[in-house]
N, C-alpha and C positions, 0 to 999 in steps of 0.2 A: 446222465441226461434225463430230464423229467419227461415222462410220457403220460398221455391222457388215458385213463382206464376206460375200457369199453362201456362200463356201467355209467361213467360220467357223461360220455357222449350220447348214450341213449337217453339219459335223464334230461340232458339239454335239448335233445330233439323232441321229447315229449312236452317239455316246457314251451318250446317254440310252437308246437302243434296246438297247445292250449291257447296261446296268444293269438294264433291265426283264427281259431274258432271264435274268439271274442272280438276280433277286429270288426269295427262297424262297417268298413268297406266290404269285407267278405260277406257279412250278414246282409248288406244292401244288395250285393250281387246275387246272393241266393234268393232274395225276395223278388228281384227283377226276373230271374229265370223261372222261378216257381210260380209266381203270380198269385200266391196265397201264403199268408204268414205261417199257417200250420204246416203246410207242405215244406216250406223253406226251413222251418225249425227242425222238422223230422229229418230232412236231408242233411242238414248241418251236423246233427247229433250222430246219425248213422255213419257219415263220412269220418267224423272224429274217432269214433270207437273202432271202426274198421282199420283205420290207419294206425291207431295206437297199438293194435294187436300185432302189427307187422314185425317180424323178427329183425328185419334190416331197415328199420325206420331211419336210423342215423346215417344210412348210406345214401339217402335221397339228397341230391345236391341242392335243388330248389324246392324246399318243402312247401312253400306257399303256392307255387305253380302247380305242383302235384295235387295239393289239396283242392285247388280250384277245378282241375280237370276231373278229379274223382267226384267232387261235389256236383258238377254238371251232369255227369253220368248217373249219379244217384237220383237227381231230380228227374231225369228222363225215365229212369227205371220206375220210380214211384208214380210218375204220370201214367206210364203204360199200365201199371197195376190198377190204377184208378179208372182206367178205360179212356184216358185222354189220348189225343193224337200222338203218334210216335214222332220222334224227331225226323228232320228232313232226310237225313242220309238213309234211314231205314225205309222211309217212304220211297226213295229212289230205287233201293234194292228191290222193293216189292214190285215197282213198275217194270224194272228190268226183267224180272223173272215171272211176270204175270202169265205170259203165254205158256211157260214151261210148267205152270202149276206149282211153283215154289213159293215159299213163304219166308219173310225176313226173320232172321234169328233174333232172339230177345237180346236186349242190351246186356253186356257182360256185368258180372257182379263187381262190387267195389274191390274186393280182394283181388279178383282176377285182373282188373284194370290196373291197379297199382303194381302188382307183381309183374305183369307184362311190361310195364314201363321200366321197372327196375332192371329186368332182364335185358331189355333193349338197350338200356344205358350201359350195362356191362359190355354188350356187344360193340357199341359205338366206341367205348374206350379201348377195347381190344383191337378194333379196326384201326383206330388212330395210331396205336403203338406199332402196328405192322404195315402202315400205309405205304411206305416206300417199297418194301419188298412185294407187297400185293400188287402195286401198280406195275412194278417191273415184270411181273409174271403174266400180265395181260398180253394177249397176242397182238402183233403189229398188223392191223388189218387195213390201214389207210396209208396214203402217201406221207402223212404226218403222224408217225407212231406215237410220239410223245403226247400229242393232243388227244388222239383217240384213247390212249390209256388213261389220261386225266379225266376224260368224260365218263368212261366206264367206272373208274374209281369213285368219282364224285357221285355218280348215280347209285352205286352200291351203298355208299355211306349215307346218302340221303334216305334210302329205303329204311336203314336201321334207325336213323333219327326220327323219321315219321312214326316208327314203332314206339318210340318213347311216349308219344302223345296218343298212342292207340289209334292212329289214323291210317287208313289205306293209302298206299303210296303210288303216285304216278311218275316217280322219278325215272323209271325205265320204260316209259311210254314212248311211242313214236314221236309225239309232239315234243317231249322233253329232249329226246336225242336231236331232233331237228333244230330246236332252239339253241342247244349247246354247241352243235357242230354242223351248221347248215351246208358248208362246203362239201361234206361227205354224205350226210343223211338227207340232203335236199339238193343234191348235185344236179345241175341242169344237163339235159341230154342223156341222162341215165334211165334205163328202163324201170318200170314199176317192179318187175320181178327181181331185178338186182337190188333195188332199194329195200324190198321186202327181205331179201337175204341178209342185207346189212343190219336191219333192225333185229332180225331173229338172232344173228350171231352176237350182236351187242348184248341182247338180253341173256344169252347163254354165258357170255363173259361176266356179266353182272352176277348171275346165279353162281358161277364158279367162285367168285370172290366171296359171296355170302357163305357158301359152303365151307370155304377155307377158314371163316371166322366163327361160324355157328356149328357146333357139333350136333350130330343126330340125337344124342342123349338129352341135349338141352331143349329139344323140341317135343319131347314126350312127357 
């Protein structure tokens, strides 16, 4: 049976990457985000070279989507270096921690952004392969154990999926739990203390699922 050599798949991925770089729609998007032709051009080239150096380039499922994500991060990074305003999410972090005297962290490098996305993708695939057994291991904390387990399982998986995009996740927030299972997390007549305990335990259950999928070594 014929099999594709790894060298061939990598060459195909690099060819696809070159096509994405030259795509007029990608270049137009870069210009819209950058607001200046020189900045857009630099960001496009830096994104291309950084991704071309990745050892696992051929493993990226949606190369175009990853290119766009990394491109936008690179534009943000270059804007920060030029002294322009930081992107909105970093501004929100600054406001949140202003009283504590904290400062927003700089945007991650291109390599870090893509490698983080690749690792998160591996975790999502691992989670999907073990989903049934993971769900079965969740504690039955409500009168409808199946639904509670499904909510916790979905929340954990969404945390991993948000990691692919390098975004902070609110999938295990109180609002997310309330929206997914209001009969339990927004039950009428239940004290605020009891609801607080339900939220806390649900987050612990989500954390347990994540720890079952992500090893400590992969976080170092």
